[in-house]
N, CA, C and O atoms as a GROMACS GRO file, in nm:
protein
  536
    1MET      N    1   7.994  10.094   1.075
    1MET     CA    2   8.109  10.149   1.005
    1MET      C    3   8.170  10.043   0.912
    1MET      O    4   8.210  10.074   0.800
    2LYS      N    5   8.176   9.918   0.960
    2LYS     CA    6   8.233   9.810   0.880
    2LYS      C    7   8.149   9.789   0.753
    2LYS      O    8   8.204   9.768   0.645
    3LYS      N    9   8.017   9.796   0.767
    3LYS     CA   10   7.929   9.777   0.652
    3LYS      C   11   7.948   9.891   0.551
    3LYS      O   12   7.948   9.868   0.431
    4LEU      N   13   7.964  10.012   0.600
    4LEU     CA   14   7.987  10.127   0.513
    4LEU      C   15   8.117  10.110   0.435
    4LEU      O   16   8.122  10.137   0.315
    5PHE      N   17   8.222  10.065   0.504
    5PHE     CA   18   8.352  10.043   0.440
    5PHE      C   19   8.341   9.936   0.332
    5PHE      O   20   8.394   9.953   0.222
    6LEU      N   21   8.272   9.826   0.362
    6LEU     CA   22   8.255   9.717   0.266
    6LEU      C   23   8.178   9.766   0.145
    6LEU      O   24   8.214   9.734   0.031
    7THR      N   25   8.073   9.843   0.166
    7THR     CA   26   7.994   9.897   0.057
    7THR      C   27   8.080   9.989  -0.030
    7THR      O   28   8.069   9.985  -0.153
    8LEU      N   29   8.164  10.070   0.032
    8LEU     CA   30   8.252  10.160  -0.042
    8LEU      C   31   8.349  10.082  -0.130
    8LEU      O   32   8.370  10.116  -0.246
    9ILE      N   33   8.409   9.978  -0.075
    9ILE     CA   34   8.504   9.895  -0.150
    9ILE      C   35   8.435   9.829  -0.269
    9ILE      O   36   8.489   9.830  -0.380
   10VAL      N   37   8.317   9.772  -0.248
   10VAL     CA   38   8.244   9.706  -0.356
   10VAL      C   39   8.209   9.808  -0.465
   10VAL      O   40   8.220   9.777  -0.584
   11THR      N   41   8.167   9.927  -0.425
   11THR     CA   42   8.133  10.032  -0.522
   11THR      C   43   8.255  10.072  -0.604
   11THR      O   44   8.244  10.092  -0.726
   12ILE      N   45   8.369  10.085  -0.542
   12ILE     CA   46   8.491  10.122  -0.613
   12ILE      C   47   8.525  10.017  -0.718
   12ILE      O   48   8.560  10.052  -0.831
   13PHE      N   49   8.516   9.888  -0.682
   13PHE     CA   50   8.545   9.782  -0.779
   13PHE      C   51   8.443   9.785  -0.893
   13PHE      O   52   8.480   9.766  -1.009
   14ALA      N   53   8.316   9.809  -0.860
   14ALA     CA   54   8.212   9.812  -0.964
   14ALA      C   55   8.236   9.926  -1.061
   14ALA      O   56   8.222   9.908  -1.182
   15ILE      N   57   8.273  10.042  -1.010
   15ILE     CA   58   8.297  10.158  -1.096
   15ILE      C   59   8.422  10.138  -1.181
   15ILE      O   60   8.427  10.181  -1.296
   16SER      N   61   8.523  10.073  -1.124
   16SER     CA   62   8.650  10.057  -1.196
   16SER      C   63   8.640   9.957  -1.311
   16SER      O   64   8.727   9.954  -1.398
   17GLY      N   65   8.535   9.877  -1.313
   17GLY     CA   66   8.520   9.780  -1.420
   17GLY      C   67   8.599   9.652  -1.400
   17GLY      O   68   8.623   9.578  -1.495
   18THR      N   69   8.639   9.626  -1.276
   18THR     CA   70   8.705   9.501  -1.246
   18THR      C   71   8.621   9.426  -1.143
   18THR      O   72   8.548   9.485  -1.064
   19ILE      N   73   8.634   9.298  -1.146
   19ILE     CA   74   8.556   9.214  -1.054
   19ILE      C   75   8.636   9.188  -0.928
   19ILE      O   76   8.754   9.155  -0.934
   20ASN      N   77   8.572   9.204  -0.816
   20ASN     CA   78   8.630   9.173  -0.686
   20ASN      C   79   8.598   9.026  -0.656
   20ASN      O   80   8.500   8.996  -0.588
   21TRP      N   81   8.681   8.937  -0.705
   21TRP     CA   82   8.656   8.794  -0.690
   21TRP      C   83   8.672   8.752  -0.545
   21TRP      O   84   8.766   8.793  -0.477
   22GLN      N   85   8.582   8.670  -0.498
   22GLN     CA   86   8.591   8.607  -0.368
   22GLN      C   87   8.641   8.464  -0.390
   22GLN      O   88   8.619   8.406  -0.496
   23SER      N   89   8.705   8.407  -0.291
   23SER     CA   90   8.749   8.268  -0.302
   23SER      C   91   8.684   8.179  -0.196
   23SER      O   92   8.685   8.056  -0.209
   24ASP      N   93   8.629   8.240  -0.094
   24ASP     CA   94   8.565   8.167   0.016
   24ASP      C   95   8.414   8.168  -0.005
   24ASP      O   96   8.350   8.272   0.006
   25ILE      N   97   8.358   8.053  -0.035
   25ILE     CA   98   8.214   8.043  -0.065
   25ILE      C   99   8.128   8.084   0.054
   25ILE      O  100   8.023   8.146   0.036
   26ASN      N  101   8.170   8.050   0.175
   26ASN     CA  102   8.090   8.087   0.293
   26ASN      C  103   8.090   8.237   0.316
   26ASN      O  104   7.987   8.295   0.352
   27LYS      N  105   8.203   8.300   0.294
   27LYS     CA  106   8.210   8.446   0.304
   27LYS      C  107   8.122   8.509   0.197
   27LYS      O  108   8.053   8.608   0.222
   28ALA      N  109   8.125   8.452   0.077
   28ALA     CA  110   8.043   8.503  -0.032
   28ALA      C  111   7.894   8.493   0.000
   28ALA      O  112   7.817   8.584  -0.030
   29ILE      N  113   7.854   8.383   0.061
   29ILE     CA  114   7.713   8.366   0.099
   29ILE      C  115   7.674   8.471   0.202
   29ILE      O  116   7.567   8.530   0.192
   30ASP      N  117   7.759   8.495   0.300
   30ASP     CA  118   7.732   8.600   0.400
   30ASP      C  119   7.721   8.736   0.333
   30ASP      O  120   7.631   8.814   0.365
   31MET      N  121   7.812   8.766   0.242
   31MET     CA  122   7.809   8.893   0.170
   31MET      C  123   7.681   8.906   0.088
   31MET      O  124   7.619   9.012   0.084
   32ALA      N  125   7.641   8.798   0.023
   32ALA     CA  126   7.521   8.799  -0.061
   32ALA      C  127   7.396   8.827   0.023
   32ALA      O  128   7.307   8.901  -0.019
   33LYS      N  129   7.391   8.770   0.141
   33LYS     CA  130   7.278   8.796   0.231
   33LYS      C  131   7.274   8.943   0.271
   33LYS      O  132   7.169   9.006   0.268
   34LYS      N  133   7.389   8.997   0.307
   34LYS     CA  134   7.396   9.136   0.351
   34LYS      C  135   7.365   9.234   0.238
   34LYS      O  136   7.301   9.336   0.260
   35GLU      N  137   7.411   9.201   0.117
   35GLU     CA  138   7.396   9.293   0.004
   35GLU      C  139   7.274   9.261  -0.083
   35GLU      O  140   7.251   9.328  -0.184
   36ASN      N  141   7.197   9.160  -0.044
   36ASN     CA  142   7.078   9.118  -0.118
   36ASN      C  143   7.112   9.090  -0.266
   36ASN      O  144   7.048   9.142  -0.357
   37LYS      N  145   7.213   9.007  -0.285
   37LYS     CA  146   7.256   8.967  -0.419
   37LYS      C  147   7.258   8.816  -0.429
   37LYS      O  148   7.254   8.746  -0.328
   38ASN      N  149   7.263   8.767  -0.550
   38ASN     CA  150   7.285   8.625  -0.572
   38ASN      C  151   7.435   8.601  -0.591
   38ASN      O  152   7.514   8.696  -0.593
   39ILE      N  153   7.472   8.477  -0.606
   39ILE     CA  154   7.613   8.439  -0.612
   39ILE      C  155   7.641   8.373  -0.747
   39ILE      O  156   7.566   8.287  -0.792
   40LEU      N  157   7.749   8.414  -0.810
   40LEU     CA  158   7.795   8.352  -0.933
   40LEU      C  159   7.931   8.289  -0.903
   40LEU      O  160   8.024   8.358  -0.861
   41VAL      N  161   7.940   8.160  -0.924
   41VAL     CA  162   8.065   8.086  -0.900
   41VAL      C  163   8.123   8.046  -1.035
   41VAL      O  164   8.058   7.979  -1.115
   42PHE      N  165   8.246   8.089  -1.058
   42PHE     CA  166   8.318   8.054  -1.182
   42PHE      C  167   8.428   7.955  -1.143
   42PHE      O  168   8.521   7.989  -1.070
   43ILE      N  169   8.415   7.833  -1.193
   43ILE     CA  170   8.512   7.728  -1.162
   43ILE      C  171   8.607   7.715  -1.281
   43ILE      O  172   8.565   7.701  -1.396
   44HIS      N  173   8.735   7.721  -1.249
   44HIS     CA  174   8.837   7.721  -1.354
   44HIS      C  175   8.952   7.628  -1.317
   44HIS      O  176   8.956   7.572  -1.208
   45ALA      N  177   9.044   7.613  -1.411
   45ALA     CA  178   9.168   7.540  -1.387
   45ALA      C  179   9.280   7.620  -1.452
   45ALA      O  180   9.260   7.682  -1.557
   46THR      N  181   9.396   7.618  -1.391
   46THR     CA  182   9.507   7.699  -1.443
   46THR      C  183   9.552   7.654  -1.582
   46THR      O  184   9.606   7.734  -1.658
   47HIS      N  185   9.532   7.530  -1.615
   47HIS     CA  186   9.575   7.477  -1.745
   47HIS      C  187   9.466   7.483  -1.852
   47HIS      O  188   9.482   7.424  -1.959
   48CYS      N  189   9.358   7.553  -1.824
   48CYS     CA  190   9.240   7.551  -1.911
   48CYS      C  191   9.234   7.673  -2.004
   48CYS      O  192   9.208   7.784  -1.959
   49PRO      N  193   9.259   7.653  -2.133
   49PRO     CA  194   9.254   7.767  -2.226
   49PRO      C  195   9.113   7.824  -2.241
   49PRO      O  196   9.097   7.943  -2.267
   50TYR      N  197   9.010   7.740  -2.225
   50TYR     CA  198   8.873   7.788  -2.238
   50TYR      C  199   8.833   7.874  -2.118
   50TYR      O  200   8.750   7.964  -2.130
   51CYS      N  201   8.891   7.845  -2.003
   51CYS     CA  202   8.868   7.930  -1.885
   51CYS      C  203   8.925   8.069  -1.911
   51CYS      O  204   8.861   8.170  -1.883
   52GLU      N  205   9.047   8.072  -1.963
   52GLU     CA  206   9.111   8.200  -1.994
   52GLU      C  207   9.031   8.278  -2.098
   52GLU      O  208   9.020   8.400  -2.090
   53LEU      N  209   8.976   8.206  -2.195
   53LEU     CA  210   8.897   8.271  -2.298
   53LEU      C  211   8.770   8.334  -2.240
   53LEU      O  212   8.736   8.447  -2.272
   54MET      N  213   8.701   8.260  -2.154
   54MET     CA  214   8.582   8.317  -2.089
   54MET      C  215   8.618   8.437  -2.003
   54MET      O  216   8.547   8.537  -2.003
   55GLU      N  217   8.729   8.427  -1.932
   55GLU     CA  218   8.771   8.539  -1.848
   55GLU      C  219   8.797   8.663  -1.934
   55GLU      O  220   8.751   8.772  -1.900
   56SER      N  221   8.870   8.646  -2.043
   56SER     CA  222   8.902   8.764  -2.124
   56SER      C  223   8.781   8.818  -2.198
   56SER      O  224   8.767   8.940  -2.212
   57GLU      N  225   8.692   8.732  -2.246
   57GLU     CA  226   8.576   8.776  -2.322
   57GLU      C  227   8.463   8.830  -2.234
   57GLU      O  228   8.390   8.920  -2.275
   58ILE      N  229   8.448   8.775  -2.115
   58ILE     CA  230   8.333   8.810  -2.032
   58ILE      C  231   8.372   8.888  -1.907
   58ILE      O  232   8.323   8.999  -1.885
   59PHE      N  233   8.458   8.831  -1.825
   59PHE     CA  234   8.486   8.891  -1.695
   59PHE      C  235   8.583   9.009  -1.701
   59PHE      O  236   8.581   9.095  -1.614
   60ASP      N  237   8.668   9.014  -1.804
   60ASP     CA  238   8.760   9.126  -1.818
   60ASP      C  239   8.699   9.243  -1.896
   60ASP      O  240   8.759   9.350  -1.904
   61ASP      N  241   8.582   9.222  -1.952
   61ASP     CA  242   8.512   9.329  -2.022
   61ASP      C  243   8.458   9.428  -1.919
   61ASP      O  244   8.386   9.390  -1.827
   62LYS      N  245   8.495   9.556  -1.933
   62LYS     CA  246   8.461   9.656  -1.831
   62LYS      C  247   8.311   9.665  -1.806
   62LYS      O  248   8.267   9.662  -1.691
   63GLU      N  249   8.232   9.676  -1.912
   63GLU     CA  250   8.087   9.687  -1.895
   63GLU      C  251   8.029   9.561  -1.830
   63GLU      O  252   7.944   9.569  -1.741
   64GLY      N  253   8.077   9.446  -1.875
   64GLY     CA  254   8.031   9.320  -1.817
   64GLY      C  255   8.069   9.309  -1.671
   64GLY      O  256   7.989   9.263  -1.589
   65ALA      N  257   8.190   9.350  -1.638
   65ALA     CA  258   8.236   9.344  -1.499
   65ALA      C  259   8.152   9.433  -1.409
   65ALA      O  260   8.117   9.394  -1.297
   66VAL      N  261   8.118   9.552  -1.456
   66VAL     CA  262   8.034   9.643  -1.378
   66VAL      C  263   7.896   9.581  -1.357
   66VAL      O  264   7.844   9.580  -1.246
   67TYR      N  265   7.837   9.530  -1.464
   67TYR     CA  266   7.705   9.468  -1.457
   67TYR      C  267   7.704   9.349  -1.360
   67TYR      O  268   7.619   9.340  -1.272
   68LEU      N  269   7.798   9.259  -1.377
   68LEU     CA  270   7.803   9.140  -1.294
   68LEU      C  271   7.831   9.174  -1.148
   68LEU      O  272   7.772   9.113  -1.058
   69SER      N  273   7.919   9.270  -1.123
   69SER     CA  274   7.953   9.308  -0.986
   69SER      C  275   7.836   9.373  -0.914
   69SER      O  276   7.822   9.359  -0.792
   70LYS      N  277   7.752   9.443  -0.987
   70LYS     CA  278   7.633   9.504  -0.926
   70LYS      C  279   7.529   9.399  -0.892
   70LYS      O  280   7.454   9.414  -0.795
   71LYS      N  281   7.525   9.294  -0.971
   71LYS     CA  282   7.418   9.194  -0.960
   71LYS      C  283   7.455   9.074  -0.872
   71LYS      O  284   7.368   9.014  -0.808
   72TYR      N  285   7.584   9.039  -0.869
   72TYR     CA  286   7.627   8.916  -0.802
   72TYR      C  287   7.745   8.937  -0.710
   72TYR      O  288   7.824   9.030  -0.726
   73ILE      N  289   7.756   8.848  -0.612
   73ILE     CA  290   7.881   8.828  -0.542
   73ILE      C  291   7.955   8.726  -0.627
   73ILE      O  292   7.904   8.616  -0.651
   74MET      N  293   8.072   8.761  -0.671
   74MET     CA  294   8.146   8.680  -0.768
   74MET      C  295   8.250   8.594  -0.696
   74MET      O  296   8.332   8.644  -0.619
   75VAL      N  297   8.245   8.465  -0.723
   75VAL     CA  298   8.338   8.370  -0.662
   75VAL      C  299   8.415   8.299  -0.773
   75VAL      O  300   8.356   8.249  -0.868
   76LYS      N  301   8.546   8.297  -0.758
   76LYS     CA  302   8.631   8.226  -0.853
   76LYS      C  303   8.701   8.115  -0.777
   76LYS      O  304   8.763   8.138  -0.674
   77MET      N  305   8.690   7.994  -0.830
   77MET     CA  306   8.737   7.879  -0.755
   77MET      C  307   8.807   7.779  -0.847
   77MET      O  308   8.759   7.750  -0.957
   78ASP      N  309   8.918   7.728  -0.803
   78ASP     CA  310   8.990   7.624  -0.876
   78ASP      C  311   8.910   7.494  -0.869
   78ASP      O  312   8.844   7.466  -0.769
   79ILE      N  313   8.916   7.416  -0.975
   79ILE     CA  314   8.839   7.292  -0.986
   79ILE      C  315   8.866   7.196  -0.870
   79ILE      O  316   8.773   7.129  -0.824
   80ALA      N  317   8.988   7.188  -0.822
   80ALA     CA  318   9.020   7.096  -0.711
   80ALA      C  319   8.941   7.133  -0.586
   80ALA      O  320   8.884   7.046  -0.519
   81LYS      N  321   8.937   7.260  -0.554
   81LYS     CA  322   8.860   7.307  -0.438
   81LYS      C  323   8.710   7.296  -0.464
   81LYS      O  324   8.633   7.262  -0.374
   82ALA      N  325   8.670   7.326  -0.586
   82ALA     CA  326   8.528   7.324  -0.621
   82ALA      C  327   8.468   7.185  -0.606
   82ALA      O  328   8.352   7.171  -0.568
   83ARG      N  329   8.545   7.083  -0.636
   83ARG     CA  330   8.492   6.946  -0.626
   83ARG      C  331   8.453   6.910  -0.482
   83ARG      O  332   8.366   6.826  -0.460
   84GLU      N  333   8.518   6.973  -0.385
   84GLU     CA  334   8.482   6.951  -0.245
   84GLU      C  335   8.345   7.010  -0.214
   84GLU      O  336   8.270   6.955  -0.134
   85ILE      N  337   8.314   7.122  -0.276
   85ILE     CA  338   8.190   7.194  -0.248
   85ILE      C  339   8.079   7.157  -0.346
   85ILE      O  340   7.962   7.150  -0.308
   86PHE      N  341   8.116   7.134  -0.470
   86PHE     CA  342   8.022   7.099  -0.576
   86PHE      C  343   8.058   6.963  -0.632
   86PHE      O  344   8.114   6.954  -0.741
   87PRO      N  345   8.025   6.855  -0.560
   87PRO     CA  346   8.061   6.720  -0.607
   87PRO      C  347   8.002   6.694  -0.745
   87PRO      O  348   7.890   6.736  -0.776
   88GLY      N  349   8.076   6.628  -0.826
   88GLY     CA  350   8.028   6.597  -0.960
   88GLY      C  351   8.074   6.698  -1.064
   88GLY      O  352   8.058   6.674  -1.184
   89THR      N  353   8.131   6.809  -1.021
   89THR     CA  354   8.183   6.906  -1.116
   89THR      C  355   8.312   6.852  -1.174
   89THR      O  356   8.408   6.826  -1.102
   90SER      N  357   8.314   6.834  -1.305
   90SER     CA  358   8.434   6.779  -1.367
   90SER      C  359   8.482   6.860  -1.486
   90SER      O  360   8.591   6.836  -1.537
   91THR      N  361   8.402   6.955  -1.531
   91THR     CA  362   8.435   7.033  -1.650
   91THR      C  363   8.480   7.173  -1.611
   91THR      O  364   8.423   7.236  -1.521
   92THR      N  365   8.582   7.222  -1.680
   92THR     CA  366   8.619   7.361  -1.664
   92THR      C  367   8.612   7.426  -1.802
   92THR      O  368   8.652   7.366  -1.902
   93PRO      N  369   8.564   7.547  -1.806
   93PRO     CA  370   8.502   7.620  -1.696
   93PRO      C  371   8.359   7.572  -1.669
   93PRO      O  372   8.293   7.519  -1.758
   94THR      N  373   8.315   7.593  -1.548
   94THR     CA  374   8.176   7.570  -1.510
   94THR      C  375   8.131   7.691  -1.430
   94THR      O  376   8.206   7.746  -1.350
   95THR      N  377   8.008   7.733  -1.453
   95THR     CA  378   7.951   7.846  -1.381
   95THR      C  379   7.823   7.802  -1.313
   95THR      O  380   7.738   7.737  -1.374
   96TYR      N  381   7.809   7.837  -1.185
   96TYR     CA  382   7.687   7.815  -1.110
   96TYR      C  383   7.636   7.950  -1.062
   96TYR      O  384   7.713   8.037  -1.023
   97ILE      N  385   7.505   7.966  -1.066
   97ILE     CA  386   7.442   8.085  -1.011
   97ILE      C  387   7.337   8.037  -0.911
   97ILE      O  388   7.250   7.957  -0.943
   98PHE      N  389   7.348   8.088  -0.788
   98PHE     CA  390   7.252   8.047  -0.687
   98PHE      C  391   7.223   8.159  -0.589
   98PHE      O  392   7.295   8.260  -0.583
   99THR      N  393   7.117   8.141  -0.512
   99THR     CA  394   7.074   8.241  -0.415
   99THR      C  395   7.155   8.224  -0.287
   99THR      O  396   7.223   8.123  -0.269
  100PRO      N  397   7.149   8.323  -0.198
  100PRO     CA  398   7.215   8.308  -0.068
  100PRO      C  399   7.159   8.192   0.015
  100PRO      O  400   7.224   8.144   0.108
  101LYS      N  401   7.038   8.146  -0.022
  101LYS     CA  402   6.978   8.030   0.046
  101LYS      C  403   7.021   7.899  -0.020
  101LYS      O  404   6.968   7.792   0.012
  102LYS      N  405   7.116   7.909  -0.112
  102LYS     CA  406   7.175   7.794  -0.183
  102LYS      C  407   7.078   7.727  -0.281
  102LYS      O  408   7.088   7.607  -0.307
  103GLU      N  409   6.984   7.805  -0.335
  103GLU     CA  410   6.893   7.754  -0.436
  103GLU      C  411   6.957   7.777  -0.573
  103GLU      O  412   6.987   7.891  -0.610
  104LEU      N  413   6.978   7.670  -0.648
  104LEU     CA  414   7.043   7.680  -0.778
  104LEU      C  415   6.949   7.749  -0.877
  104LEU      O  416   6.835   7.707  -0.895
  105LEU      N  417   6.999   7.854  -0.939
  105LEU     CA  418   6.921   7.928  -1.038
  105LEU      C  419   6.958   7.889  -1.180
  105LEU      O  420   6.870   7.881  -1.267
  106ALA      N  421   7.085   7.864  -1.205
  106ALA     CA  422   7.130   7.825  -1.339
  106ALA      C  423   7.273   7.772  -1.330
  106ALA      O  424   7.345   7.798  -1.234
  107SER      N  425   7.311   7.697  -1.431
  107SER     CA  426   7.449   7.650  -1.440
  107SER      C  427   7.483   7.630  -1.587
  107SER      O  428   7.396   7.611  -1.672
  108GLN      N  429   7.611   7.634  -1.614
  108GLN     CA  430   7.659   7.602  -1.749
  108GLN      C  431   7.796   7.539  -1.736
  108GLN      O  432   7.881   7.584  -1.660
  109ALA      N  433   7.816   7.434  -1.812
  109ALA     CA  434   7.944   7.364  -1.812
  109ALA      C  435   8.012   7.386  -1.945
  109ALA      O  436   7.949   7.380  -2.051
  110GLY      N  437   8.141   7.410  -1.940
  110GLY     CA  438   8.218   7.429  -2.062
  110GLY      C  439   8.222   7.574  -2.106
  110GLY      O  440   8.153   7.660  -2.050
  111TYR      N  441   8.304   7.600  -2.206
  111TYR     CA  442   8.318   7.736  -2.260
  111TYR      C  443   8.189   7.780  -2.325
  111TYR      O  444   8.126   7.706  -2.401
  112LYS      N  445   8.149   7.902  -2.295
  112LYS     CA  446   8.033   7.963  -2.359
  112LYS      C  447   8.072   8.104  -2.400
  112LYS      O  448   8.137   8.175  -2.324
  113ASN      N  449   8.032   8.143  -2.520
  113ASN     CA  450   8.062   8.279  -2.563
  113ASN      C  451   7.974   8.378  -2.486
  113ASN      O  452   7.887   8.337  -2.409
  114GLU      N  453   7.998   8.505  -2.507
  114GLU     CA  454   7.929   8.610  -2.431
  114GLU      C  455   7.777   8.601  -2.446
  114GLU      O  456   7.704   8.615  -2.348
  115GLU      N  457   7.731   8.578  -2.567
  115GLU     CA  458   7.586   8.570  -2.590
  115GLU      C  459   7.523   8.458  -2.510
  115GLU      O  460   7.421   8.478  -2.444
  116PHE      N  461   7.583   8.340  -2.515
  116PHE     CA  462   7.528   8.226  -2.442
  116PHE      C  463   7.541   8.245  -2.291
  116PHE      O  464   7.452   8.207  -2.216
  117PHE      N  465   7.652   8.304  -2.248
  117PHE     CA  466   7.672   8.330  -2.105
  117PHE      C  467   7.559   8.419  -2.051
  117PHE      O  468   7.501   8.390  -1.946
  118TYR      N  469   7.528   8.526  -2.124
  118TYR     CA  470   7.422   8.616  -2.076
  118TYR      C  471   7.283   8.556  -2.095
  118TYR      O  472   7.188   8.597  -2.028
  119TYR      N  473   7.270   8.460  -2.184
  119TYR     CA  474   7.146   8.383  -2.192
  119TYR      C  475   7.127   8.303  -2.064
  119TYR      O  476   7.016   8.293  -2.012
  120THR      N  477   7.235   8.246  -2.013
  120THR     CA  478   7.230   8.173  -1.886
  120THR      C  479   7.195   8.268  -1.771
  120THR      O  480   7.119   8.230  -1.681
  121ILE      N  481   7.249   8.389  -1.774
  121ILE     CA  482   7.213   8.489  -1.672
  121ILE      C  483   7.062   8.516  -1.678
  121ILE      O  484   6.996   8.526  -1.574
  122GLY      N  485   7.008   8.526  -1.799
  122GLY     CA  486   6.863   8.545  -1.815
  122GLY      C  487   6.784   8.428  -1.760
  122GLY      O  488   6.680   8.447  -1.698
  123ASN      N  489   6.833   8.306  -1.781
  123ASN     CA  490   6.768   8.188  -1.723
  123ASN      C  491   6.766   8.195  -1.571
  123ASN      O  492   6.667   8.159  -1.507
  124ALA      N  493   6.875   8.242  -1.513
  124ALA     CA  494   6.882   8.257  -1.367
  124ALA      C  495   6.779   8.359  -1.320
  124ALA      O  496   6.712   8.338  -1.219
  125ASP      N  497   6.765   8.468  -1.394
  125ASP     CA  498   6.666   8.571  -1.357
  125ASP      C  499   6.524   8.515  -1.363
  125ASP      O  500   6.443   8.541  -1.275
  126ARG      N  501   6.495   8.437  -1.467
  126ARG     CA  502   6.362   8.376  -1.480
  126ARG      C  503   6.334   8.278  -1.366
  126ARG      O  504   6.225   8.276  -1.309
  127LYS      N  505   6.434   8.198  -1.333
  127LYS     CA  506   6.418   8.101  -1.223
  127LYS      C  507   6.396   8.174  -1.091
  127LYS      O  508   6.315   8.130  -1.009
  128LEU      N  509   6.467   8.284  -1.069
  128LEU     CA  510   6.451   8.362  -0.947
  128LEU      C  511   6.309   8.416  -0.937
  128LEU      O  512   6.250   8.414  -0.829
  129LYS      N  513   6.253   8.463  -1.047
  129LYS     CA  514   6.114   8.512  -1.047
  129LYS      C  515   6.019   8.399  -1.009
  129LYS      O  516   5.924   8.420  -0.934
  130GLU      N  517   6.044   8.279  -1.062
  130GLU     CA  518   5.962   8.163  -1.028
  130GLU      C  519   5.969   8.134  -0.879
  130GLU      O  520   5.866   8.111  -0.815
  131LEU      N  521   6.089   8.136  -0.823
  131LEU     CA  522   6.106   8.106  -0.681
  131LEU      C  523   6.036   8.211  -0.594
  131LEU      O  524   5.976   8.177  -0.493
  132LYS      N  525   6.044   8.336  -0.635
  132LYS     CA  526   5.980   8.442  -0.558
  132LYS      C  527   5.828   8.436  -0.570
  132LYS      O  528   5.757   8.481  -0.480
  133GLY      N  529   5.779   8.380  -0.681
  133GLY     CA  530   5.635   8.368  -0.702
  133GLY      C  531   5.570   8.259  -0.619
  133GLY      O  532   5.448   8.255  -0.606
  134LYS      N  533   5.652   8.172  -0.564
  134LYS     CA  534   5.598   8.059  -0.484
  134LYS      C  535   5.565   8.103  -0.345
  134LYS      O  536   5.518   8.022  -0.265
   0.00000   0.00000   0.00000
């Protein structure tokens, strides 16, 4: 019943065109395993205008939000917390895409427009195919 409820909630967010951001990376990994999805981590800072720009251009776009929510467990994390989990991260925004097994598929540091962002998504897809081929 709990799994059905979780699936219903995720579906509602996907249909509505908004992203159901997670903040707990361990919870996101568990969700990704259960839902057979990869994880996209968006690292931001409250004082970062480029973070806000990426959010408005990419994550607030209804079609993009639906696409990303279907494909990934989405995690949004402040840079201070992210540095504990991703040592060496110093740029905001930064995006990491990885599997539930913590295999890095792609990353990008700094502001990227929509075209480049989805190019990075394509790189993650190609890397995933490589990993599955092994």
